[in-house]
C-alpha positions in Angstrom: -0.1 0.1 0.0 1.2 3.5 -0.9 2.7 5.5 2.1 0.9 8.9 1.4 2.6 11.7 3.4 -0.1 13.5 5.8 -0.5 16.9 4.1 -3.1 17.8 6.6 -0.2 18.4 9.1 1.5 21.7 9.5 5.0 20.1 9.6 4.5 18.5 6.1 4.2 22.1 4.3 6.6 23.9 6.6 9.4 21.5 5.8 8.8 22.3 2.0 8.8 25.9 2.6 11.9 26.0 4.8 13.5 23.8 1.9 12.3 26.2 -0.7 10.5 23.1 -2.3 7.3 24.9 -3.5 6.6 23.7 -7.0 3.0 25.0 -6.5 4.1 28.7 -6.2 3.4 30.5 -9.5 5.4 33.6 -8.6 2.6 35.9 -9.4 -1.2 36.0 -9.9 -2.9 33.5 -12.0 -4.6 35.3 -15.1 -7.9 33.5 -14.5 -8.1 35.7 -11.2 -7.2 38.8 -13.0 -10.0 38.0 -15.6 -12.3 37.6 -12.7 -11.2 40.8 -11.0 -11.7 42.7 -14.3 -15.2 41.5 -15.1 -16.8 41.3 -11.7 -16.4 44.8 -10.4 -18.1 43.6 -7.1 -15.6 44.4 -4.4 -16.5 42.8 -1.1 -14.8 41.0 1.8 -12.6 38.0 0.5 -11.0 35.1 2.5 -7.9 33.3 1.1 -7.1 30.1 3.0 -3.5 28.8 2.5 -2.4 31.9 0.9 1.2 30.8 0.6 3.3 33.6 -0.8 0.3 35.9 -0.9 0.4 37.3 -4.5 -3.4 37.2 -4.5 -3.8 39.5 -1.4 -2.3 42.3 -3.4 -4.5 41.6 -6.5 -7.7 41.6 -4.4 -6.7 44.6 -2.2 -5.8 46.6 -5.3 -9.4 45.7 -6.6 -11.1 47.3 -3.6 -11.6 44.0 -1.6 -11.3 43.8 2.1 -8.8 40.8 2.5 -8.2 38.3 5.2 -5.7 35.6 4.4 -4.9 32.6 6.5 -1.7 30.3 6.4 -0.7 27.7 9.0 3.0 27.4 7.7 5.0 30.2 9.7 7.7 30.1 6.8 5.0 30.9 4.4 3.6 33.6 6.5 7.0 35.2 7.0 7.6 35.3 3.0 4.1 36.5 2.3 4.6 39.4 5.0 8.0 40.1 3.4 6.6 40.2 -0.3 3.4 42.2 0.7 4.8 45.0 2.8 2.2 46.8 4.7 -0.4 44.5 3.2 1.2 41.7 5.0 -1.0 42.7 8.0 -3.9 40.9 6.1 -2.0 37.5 6.5 -3.1 35.6 9.6 -0.8 32.8 11.1 -3.6 30.1 12.1 -5.1 26.9 11.2 -7.9 27.6 8.8 -9.9 24.8 10.5 -9.5 25.9 14.2 -9.2 29.5 13.5 -12.0 31.7 15.4 -13.4 33.9 12.7 -15.6 35.5 15.3 -18.7 34.9 13.2 -17.5 36.9 10.2 -18.9 35.8 6.8 -17.3 36.7 3.4 -18.5 37.7 0.0 -16.1 35.6 -1.7 -13.6 32.8 -0.6 -10.6 32.3 -3.0 -9.5 28.9 -3.9 -6.0 27.9 -5.3 -4.2 24.9 -4.2 -5.9 24.7 -0.9 -8.5 21.9 -1.3 -6.3 19.6 -3.4 -3.6 19.9 -0.8 -6.0 18.2 1.9 -6.5 14.5 2.1 -10.0 13.6 0.7 -11.2 12.5 4.1 -10.5 16.1 5.3 -12.8 17.4 2.5 -16.2 17.3 4.6 -14.5 19.5 7.0 -13.4 21.9 4.0 -17.2 22.0 2.9 -18.4 22.6 6.5 -16.1 25.4 6.8 -17.1 26.9 3.7 -20.6 26.6 4.5 -20.2 28.5 7.6 -18.0 31.2 6.0 -20.0 32.0 3.0 -23.7 33.5 3.3 -26.4 32.8 0.5 -25.3 34.4 -2.6 -21.3 34.4 -1.6 -19.0 32.7 -3.8 -16.2 30.1 -3.6 -14.2 30.8 -6.6 -10.8 30.0 -8.0 -8.7 27.3 -9.5 -9.7 23.7 -8.7 -7.5 20.7 -9.6 -9.4 17.9 -11.6 -7.8 14.8 -13.0 -5.4 12.1 -11.7 -2.3 12.1 -9.5 -0.4 8.9 -9.2 1.6 10.3 -6.2 -0.4 12.6 -4.2 -0.5 15.2 -2.8 -2.3 16.9 -4.6 -5.5 15.2 -4.5 -7.5 16.2 -7.5 -11.3 16.2 -7.9 -13.2 14.4 -10.5 -16.7 15.5 -11.6 -18.4 13.0 -9.3 -16.3 13.9 -6.2 -16.9 17.8 -6.7 -20.6 17.1 -7.2 -20.8 15.1 -4.0 -18.7 17.6 -2.3 -20.1 20.9 -3.1 -23.4 20.0 -4.7 -26.4 20.7 -2.4 -24.5 23.6 -0.5 -23.4 25.4 -3.8 -24.3 25.6 -7.4 -21.7 26.0 -10.1 -22.3 29.5 -11.5 -19.4 29.7 -13.9 -16.7 27.3 -15.3 -13.9 27.6 -17.6 -11.7 24.8 -19.3 -8.3 23.7 -18.2 -6.1 26.8 -17.5 -2.9 26.9 -19.7 -0.9 29.5 -17.5 0.0 27.5 -14.5 2.9 25.7 -12.9 4.2 22.4 -14.1 2.8 20.2 -11.5 -0.7 21.5 -12.2 -0.4 21.7 -15.9 -3.7 20.6 -17.6 -5.3 20.1 -14.3 -6.6 23.8 -13.3 -10.1 25.0 -13.9 -11.5 28.2 -13.1 -14.9 27.8 -11.2 -17.3 30.0 -9.3 -19.5 28.1 -6.9 -22.3 30.0 -5.4 -23.6 29.4 -2.0 -27.1 28.3 -2.1 -29.6 29.0 0.8 -30.1 26.1 3.4 
């Protein structure tokens, strides 16, 4: 049986950040996000879980969003704060699943690489957290990984697992084909999707 490393643990990611082994780091903002920001013009509050280097923090802030970003690897937090300057104050060092958001709900939650970093047995926790953080009409948007990965992580979705995970609480409001401008480890796997939270 394959020994899959536990990517739900902080030390898994911290060791990679400290060693500079971060092949998921795009080095900038995904073009699909730039397109989204250019066509929506509905600045609101946004939450970015697992923000990594935090490139998207600046993109959302410059588009008028009120940004909160959460990252549980201290090495990544330090890198993000260094890159972001004053905007580094938006980055919270915390465990997304344990952090107390104080009842705050967000207009948008941005996804890129966070869901696929979690073992599938943690996906129900992800769904529950998104249900709590997004009101009806709020959107879970970003780049979702689909396909097959022989040596996870990452853990990509399939059409069936996505429907089972998000269907019922969310409806797929907008989707685009596989994104070309991405890192080699995600090549041909990332899709831009916008899932709208539906009323319970």
